[in-house]
C-alpha positions in Angstrom: 101.9 129.2 86.9 105.4 127.9 87.5 106.7 124.8 85.6 106.5 122.8 88.8 102.8 123.8 89.3 102.2 122.8 85.6 103.6 119.3 86.3 101.2 118.9 89.2 98.4 119.1 86.7 99.6 116.0 85.0 98.1 112.6 86.0 101.5 111.0 85.1 104.8 112.4 84.0 105.3 109.7 81.3 104.4 111.9 78.5 106.8 114.7 79.5 109.6 112.6 80.9 109.5 109.3 79.0 112.6 109.9 76.8 115.9 111.7 77.3 114.9 114.3 74.7 111.7 115.1 76.6 113.6 115.3 79.9 116.1 117.7 78.4 113.3 120.0 77.0 111.6 120.0 80.4 114.9 120.8 82.2 115.3 123.9 80.0 112.0 125.3 81.3 112.9 125.1 85.0 114.2 128.2 86.8 115.5 127.1 90.2 116.5 129.9 92.6 120.2 130.3 93.5 119.5 129.3 97.1 119.8 126.2 99.3 117.2 124.9 101.6 118.5 122.7 104.5 116.2 120.4 106.4 117.6 119.4 109.7 116.5 115.8 110.5 113.8 113.9 108.6 111.5 115.4 106.1 108.0 113.8 106.0 105.2 114.4 103.5 101.8 113.3 104.9 99.1 111.5 102.9 97.9 113.6 100.0 100.4 116.5 100.6 101.9 118.4 97.7 105.1 120.3 98.2 106.9 122.5 95.6 110.5 123.6 96.3 112.0 126.1 93.9 115.4 126.1 95.5 118.5 125.2 93.4 119.5 122.8 96.1 117.6 121.0 98.9 119.6 119.2 101.5 117.7 116.8 103.8 120.0 115.8 106.7 117.8 112.9 107.7 115.4 110.6 105.8 112.8 111.7 103.2 109.6 109.8 104.1 106.6 110.1 101.7 103.2 108.7 102.5 100.4 107.7 100.0 99.4 110.2 97.3 102.1 112.7 98.4 104.0 114.6 95.8 107.4 116.4 96.1 108.7 118.5 93.3 112.1 120.1 93.6 113.4 122.5 90.9 117.1 121.9 91.5 119.2 119.2 93.2 118.0 117.0 96.1 120.5 115.5 98.5 119.2 113.2 101.2 121.8 112.1 103.7 119.5 109.2 104.8 117.0 107.1 102.9 114.1 107.9 100.6 111.1 105.8 101.5 107.6 105.5 100.0 105.9 102.2 100.8 102.4 101.2 99.7 100.3 100.7 96.6 98.9 104.1 96.0 100.4 106.9 93.9 103.3 109.2 95.0 105.6 111.4 93.0 109.2 112.5 93.6 110.4 114.9 90.9 113.8 116.4 90.9 114.8 119.0 88.3 118.5 118.5 89.0 120.5 115.5 90.5 119.1 113.2 93.1 121.3 111.6 95.7 120.4 109.3 98.7 121.7 106.5 100.8 118.9 104.1 99.9 115.8 104.4 97.8 112.6 102.3 98.2 109.8 103.7 96.1 106.5 102.6 94.7 105.3 105.6 92.7 106.9 107.7 90.0 110.5 108.9 90.4 111.9 111.5 88.1 115.4 113.0 88.1 116.5 115.3 85.2 120.1 115.2 86.5 120.5 111.5 87.3 120.1 109.4 90.4 123.0 108.4 92.6 122.1 105.9 95.4 124.9 104.8 97.7 123.5 101.3 98.5 120.1 100.0 97.2 117.7 101.5 94.7 114.5 99.4 95.0 111.4 100.3 93.0 108.2 98.3 92.6 104.7 98.1 91.1 104.0 98.2 87.4 101.6 101.2 87.3 104.5 103.7 87.6 108.1 104.1 86.5 111.4 105.8 87.1 112.7 108.4 84.7 116.3 109.4 84.5 119.3 109.4 82.1 121.5 107.6 84.6 120.9 105.5 87.8 123.8 104.3 89.9 123.7 102.2 93.0 125.4 99.2 94.6 122.3 97.1 94.0 119.4 97.9 91.7 116.0 96.1 92.0 113.0 96.9 89.8 110.0 94.7 90.7 107.3 94.5 88.0 108.3 97.8 86.4 109.4 98.8 83.0 111.9 101.6 83.9 112.6 104.5 81.6 116.3 104.9 82.7 118.7 105.1 79.8 121.8 103.8 81.7 121.8 101.7 84.9 125.0 100.9 86.7 125.2 98.6 89.7 128.2 97.4 91.6 126.5 94.1 92.3 124.9 92.7 89.2 122.6 91.3 88.0 119.9 94.0 87.8 116.2 93.3 87.6 113.2 91.8 89.3 113.9 90.5 92.7 112.4 87.1 91.8 114.9 86.7 89.0 117.9 87.8 91.0 117.0 86.3 94.4 120.1 84.2 94.6 122.4 87.2 94.1 120.3 89.2 96.6 120.7 86.5 99.2 124.5 87.0 99.0 124.4 90.8 99.6 121.3 91.6 101.6 121.7 92.0 105.4 119.9 89.1 107.2 117.2 91.4 108.5 116.5 92.7 105.0 116.6 89.2 103.5 114.0 88.1 106.0 111.8 91.0 105.1 112.2 90.2 101.4 111.5 86.5 101.7 108.3 87.3 103.6 107.3 89.5 100.7 107.2 92.5 102.9 108.0 95.9 101.4 106.7 97.3 104.6 109.4 95.4 106.4 112.1 96.9 104.2 110.6 100.3 104.7 110.6 99.9 108.4 114.3 99.0 108.4 115.1 102.1 106.3 113.0 104.4 108.5 115.0 103.1 111.4 118.3 103.8 109.6 119.1 100.1 109.4 121.4 98.8 106.6 119.9 96.7 103.8 123.2 95.3 102.7 125.9 93.3 104.4 129.1 95.1 105.2 131.9 95.0 102.6 
């Protein structure tokens, strides 16, 4: 059984990814292949789908769209030219053994990156049953709604960082009007729809 298959047996990755030391030990067990997998266009995981990718680099040229109870585990780096979207209130897992990069991230389930997370615009996670695990998360805007994130260092170009209810005034200055309308309606589905359509969440500049 490969290390990625072993992770699939875990109900949650908190016990193996909850600290930097645990993440480093886990990374040492991974053996990504020296190959690159390129996905032209969007990559969609349907409800309940599990997908293990042993490549050292996976490049998605569109969006990564994950439905309820789907799980994607990548042994190496994952680069998404578009957005990563999982909207809902049921479990999903995105595990990356290397570095994770995307334009935007909207995620409800568990997100793990053993090589750090770099998001160009907005990293928005929500729901307190799950968490995000990484040594470093960078983005222009970082929102974590009702979550206790296990990220050692968070860097955002536009502080403050935190729960959207606590930083709503700052969000109102940077969110695109369409995204602001979705947020004020309490609609993660609305935000997800904008991202699936490739619409910007932030104002220009």
